[in-house]
N, C-alpha and C positions, 0 to 999 in steps of 0.2 A: 305160339306153343301147340306143338300138337297131342292131342286128347291124352295118350300116355303120357305125356309129360303132366299135365295138368292133375292127373291121378296121383304121379308120383310126387308131385305139388302138395296134393290135398292130405299125403299119408304123413307130411310131418306133423300134422293134426294143431295148428295154431294159425289164428288169422290175424292181419291188420283190423283197425275200426273200419277203413277203407274198405276191407273183401267183405266183412259185415255187411256193410249198411249196402253195396252190391246185391246183396243176396237178399236182405229184407227191407230194404228202404227204410230202415230206422238211420237216422242220421245221427254223427259223432257225435255234434251237441248232446242229443238223446242220449245214447250211450253213457255219455259221461255223465248224466244224472242218475242213470241205473245204477251205475257203479259207485254212484255218492248212495246212494239209497240203499247197497250192498244188495240188490236183485243180484249181480252175479261179479265176479271177481277175478278181473285180468290173469293172464298166466305168469308164473313171479320169474321176474329175470333177476341176474346176479348184478347187472350195472343198469343204471337209467338209459330208456332210449328215447327218441324220439316219436316211435309209434308204440301205441301201447299192442301186445298182442293176446288173442283171445283166445280161449279153447274151442275145438271142434264142436261142442254140446251147446256152449253159448250161441256160437251163432243159429245153430238148428232149431232153438228154443227162440230166438229173435227172428228166425224167419216167420216162425207161426205168430208170435205177441205182432209183429210188423201186420199183419193179412187182418190179427182181431182190431187192432187200433185203426187201420183204414176204415173197419166197418162200425168205429164210432166209442171203441174199448178204449181208456186211456194203457198206456203203456205197463206202468206199473201192477196194476190189478191185472194187466191181460196174462204178464209173466208169471205172477202166482197161481194165477188159475191154472199155466200148462206145469207148471211146477208141483201144482198139487194133486194133477191128474196123474196116477200112478202107473197108469198104462203107456203113458205118452215117452219117457224115456224107455222101460224098458221093453215093450212092444214096437210102438209106432219109428221112433227113433231110430235101433238095432235093425229094424226090418230093410228099410230104406237108405242105411249110411254106407256111401260109396264104400266105405273102407271092408264091410262085412258082405257086399257082395262082389267085390273085384279079388281081395286076398282070403283066402283059405288056413292061413297059419304063420307059424314063425321058426323059421332055422338058425337054429342056437351057433351051428358052424362056419355057416357066412355073416350071420347077424342080422338079417333080412326079412323083410316079407316076403314070403310065397306067395307069385301071384297064379289067380288061377287060372288053368289054359284051356277048360271047358266048361260050357253052359255059366259063364260071367254073364252077370243081367240077364237071367231067361224071360224077365218081363218086358225088355226094352225099356227100363225105366230112364233110362242115361243115353237113349238112341236119340241124336240131333235132326233127324228126319223124321219122328215120330212128337204129338204134344204132349203134356204132362193129361192123364188120362186117370178117371178113377180105379183104386188099386186094392185088394182084399185087406191090405192092412191099414187102410185108412179110417180115421177114428173124427167124430164129428163134435163140435165144442159149441154150443148154442146158449145165449141169453133170451130168457122169455120174459116178455113184460118190464124188459129194463131192470132184472132182480135177481131169479133164480139164474145159477148156471148147472147145466150138464150136459154131462158125456154120453156120448154112444157107441159102438161097432158101426163099420161099415153098412150093415145090414140093419142096427136099430134093434137088434135081439138085446141088447145087455144094453139097457141106460141106467145112468147113475146120475142123481142132482148131487153134485158136487158141492155147493153152495151157495151164496147171495152178492151179490154187490150193494154195496152200501146204496141211500138215495139217493145220492150226487156220482155216483160212478167212482169216486176216488180209490174207493178200497174195496177189498175181498173179503168176505167172512168164509170159512170153511167148514162146514158140518164135519164136527168129529169122526162119525159114523161114514164117512165116503172117502176117510185119504190114512196113509200111515200116519200112527204117531211122531214118529221120529221127524217127518215133513212140519207136523205143526209146530213142533218143539224147535225145529230148527238145528236138527242136530245131524250128526254125518253117520251113516252107519260104518263106516269107517273112519274111524282117527286119523287114521294115518294117508287118507285121501286127499289129495289137490283137490278139492270140489271146484265149481265154476258156480255155483248159486245154491239159496235154499241155507243162504249166513243169518239169516233173520228166523223169527218165530211168527210163524203164521198165525193171525186174528182166525179164531173159530169159535164154535158154539155148539151144545148138543142141542138139535133140533126135537121140539115138542112133536107130539101127536099133528096139533094142531098148524104148526110148520110144516110138516110133512102133508097132509090134508093141503092145505092152501097151495101148496108145490104143483101137486099132483094136477088139482084143481087147473091150475093155469097152466103145467106142461099140456094139459087136454083141451083147455080151451084157450089156447093165446090169444092177447089184442094184438101183440109183434113179436116179431120173433128174430135175433140175428143169428143164424145158421152157418159155421166156419169148415169147411173140410180140411182139418189138421193135414192132413196127408198129403194132398193134394198141394196145400202152401207150401209145404215142410220140401216138398220133391223139388217144386217150381223155384224157391230157395235156392236148394243145391246145383242144381242146372245151371242160374244164373251164378253162383260160386263159381262152379267149374267153366264158364264162358259157353255155354253152351246156348243158353238163351240170353237174348240182350235184358238189361234190367227193366228200365220202363219203368221204372218205380219213381212217387214225387217224392221225396224223402224230405223237402221241408213240410209237406203238410203234415208228416208222422211227425214233426217236431216239436208242432205247433200243438197237437192235439195229447201230449203227455199230462 
């Protein structure tokens, strides 16, 4: 399949669980577990089929969650961290989405999307001859001392303590001052929107001055730190989805780490 054909396939916007595994390394069994816990919902289908179809946004979130998981964070809290970070969806995912890069509008007469003829992929994010590299859209997700979860932009000029992991790492508690209230409540911004995530109320707390002081000290003097470049993880996943790069992921290890 030529790259142009792969892009047109991507344009349809829904993918099988097998596609999601190729992009993220998250096994189909792990995906089923996440669906049961309402971490995401599949694409509504008129008739039951042998293959579940997943939204494009689901595959993108799974690509980042899979990388967090390979670094020791279970998939469920990893997915909640990604959903709680207000900038992941609004900036990171939109900025590097091949749909946004390779198409520029919709033609009502032909009822088809308009392909960019000039300046498509100016940063060569999907050039098969170039590896995944740092990009201005990158965001970092860090876990400090196995507890505090913070996010940052590519220059670490804007750093936000998003919340904290439970002591056994099985759960994530958001700081209610660090994310939108509709995310904490598990509500949709638009009631008629077919949403693919956030169907649960997110555990949250109001951080005290002591909490903030302890987090600031830990982040300045970490004894351990897991740092993930969510942007690079996402682009690597999208490139695998589009068959630009080989998967090279051990999905079995991801399943065991749920």
